[in-house]
C-alpha positions as CSV (number, residue, x, y, z in Angstrom):
1,M,42.1,140.0,55.4
2,A,44.6,141.2,58.0
3,Q,48.2,141.3,57.0
4,A,50.8,139.5,59.2
5,R,53.0,141.8,61.1
6,T,56.6,141.5,60.0
7,D,58.1,143.7,62.7
8,V,57.3,141.3,65.5
9,P,60.4,139.5,66.6
10,T,60.2,135.8,65.9
11,Q,63.9,134.5,65.9
12,V,66.7,134.6,68.4
13,S,68.6,137.0,66.0
14,D,65.8,139.6,66.5
15,I,66.4,140.0,70.2
16,M,70.0,138.8,70.9
17,T,72.9,141.0,71.9
18,R,75.6,141.0,69.3
19,R,78.2,143.3,70.9
20,L,79.6,141.1,73.7
21,V,82.3,141.6,76.3
22,K,84.2,138.3,76.2
23,L,87.0,136.7,78.3
24,T,89.7,134.3,77.3
25,A,90.7,131.3,79.3
26,Q,93.7,133.3,80.6
27,A,91.4,135.7,82.4
28,S,91.1,135.7,86.2
29,L,88.2,136.0,88.6
30,A,89.4,139.5,89.3
31,D,89.1,140.4,85.5
32,A,85.5,139.1,85.5
33,H,84.5,140.7,88.7
34,Q,85.8,144.1,87.5
35,I,84.0,143.9,84.2
36,T,80.7,142.9,85.8
37,R,80.9,145.8,88.3
38,E,82.0,148.4,85.8
39,K,79.7,147.4,82.9
40,G,76.7,145.9,84.8
41,I,77.1,142.6,82.8
42,R,75.7,139.4,84.4
43,H,77.0,136.9,81.8
44,L,80.5,136.7,80.3
45,P,81.4,134.1,77.7
46,V,84.8,132.6,77.9
47,V,85.9,132.3,74.2
48,D,88.8,130.7,72.4
49,P,90.2,133.7,70.5
50,L,91.4,131.6,67.6
51,T,88.2,129.7,66.9
52,G,85.6,132.0,68.5
53,K,84.1,128.9,70.2
54,V,82.6,129.3,73.6
55,L,84.6,127.4,76.3
56,A,82.5,128.4,79.3
57,I,80.1,131.0,80.7
58,V,80.7,133.1,83.7
59,T,77.3,133.7,85.3
60,Q,76.5,136.2,88.0
61,K,75.6,133.2,90.2
62,S,78.9,131.4,89.7
63,L,80.9,134.6,90.2
64,V,79.1,135.5,93.4
65,A,79.4,132.0,94.8
66,K,83.2,131.9,94.2
67,V,83.7,135.4,95.7
68,I,81.7,134.4,98.8
69,S,83.7,131.2,99.1
70,L,87.0,133.2,98.9
71,L,85.7,135.7,101.4
72,S,84.9,132.9,103.9
73,L,88.2,131.2,103.4
74,Y,90.6,134.1,103.3
75,G,88.7,137.2,104.5
76,S,88.2,140.5,102.8
77,E,91.8,141.6,103.3
78,A,93.1,138.9,101.0
79,L,90.2,138.8,98.5
80,A,91.8,140.8,95.8
81,E,94.9,138.6,95.8
82,H,92.9,135.4,95.6
83,E,90.6,136.7,92.9
84,Q,93.7,137.5,90.8
85,D,95.1,134.0,91.4
86,T,91.8,132.3,90.5
87,S,91.5,131.2,86.9
88,I,88.2,132.1,85.3
89,L,87.8,128.5,84.3
90,E,87.5,127.6,88.0
91,V,84.5,129.9,88.2
92,A,82.8,129.5,84.8
93,V,80.1,127.0,83.9
94,K,81.3,124.6,81.3
95,D,78.1,122.6,80.8
96,F,75.8,124.9,78.9
97,D,73.4,124.9,76.0
98,T,73.5,127.1,72.9
99,A,71.1,128.6,70.4
100,Q,71.3,129.4,66.8
101,A,70.4,132.8,65.4
102,D,67.5,131.4,63.4
103,D,66.0,129.4,66.2
104,P,62.3,130.4,66.8
105,L,61.8,132.4,70.0
106,I,58.7,130.3,70.7
107,E,61.0,127.3,71.0
108,V,63.8,129.0,72.9
109,A,61.7,130.7,75.6
110,P,60.7,127.5,77.4
111,F,64.4,126.7,77.9
112,F,64.7,129.7,80.3
113,L,61.7,128.5,82.3
114,R,62.7,124.9,82.5
115,N,66.3,125.4,83.2
116,K,66.3,128.6,85.3
117,H,69.3,129.8,83.2
118,G,69.8,133.5,82.5
119,C,71.5,133.2,79.2
120,L,72.1,131.2,76.1
121,P,75.2,131.8,73.9
122,V,74.2,132.1,70.2
123,V,76.5,130.3,67.8
124,D,76.9,130.0,64.1
125,D,77.1,126.7,62.1
126,K,80.7,126.3,63.0
127,G,80.0,126.8,66.7
128,S,81.6,130.3,66.9
129,L,79.9,132.8,69.2
130,I,77.9,135.5,67.4
131,G,75.7,136.7,70.2
132,M,73.9,136.1,73.5
133,V,70.2,135.9,74.3
134,T,69.2,136.4,77.9
135,S,66.1,136.3,80.1
136,S,66.3,140.1,80.1
137,D,65.9,140.1,76.3
138,F,62.7,138.1,76.8
139,V,61.4,140.6,79.4
140,K,62.2,143.5,77.1
141,L,60.3,141.7,74.3
142,S,57.3,141.1,76.6
143,A,57.2,144.8,77.5
144,Q,57.3,145.7,73.8
145,L,54.5,143.3,73.0
146,L,52.4,144.5,75.9
147,E,52.9,148.1,74.9
148,H,51.8,147.1,71.3
149,I,48.7,145.4,72.6
150,G,47.9,148.5,74.7
151,D,48.3,150.7,71.7
152,Q,45.7,148.6,69.8
153,N,43.1,148.9,72.6
């Protein structure tokens, strides 16, 4: 009888990112824009530093939409000033779902397909942020599984 593979990821905790770059509600659009450019990050959680709870998520889509809006309103010469004056909470998405670290991947994966979201904050039992799972994490997992299948053939 074949043994079950134990090294195959099955839970959100197996593929989520744990070391996150976070913003606080006091951050500006300029802060988020700089971080996304410098670090190549597409999702930034806005977190209450006292509780660790997620207040909102800055997505690449919401950030780009706001920057384009500011460009069309004020022009490129005034963009930096208006980015600095724009609260991150004006940009961030406040209506979002979360996942738990022990959620089965097979149940979380359809969320990305149904909702066209790129990320899910992962929270503990108290609602504090402990990680982030993204559509890229699922693509990496798919590549690993396909490689594994190829190795078996």
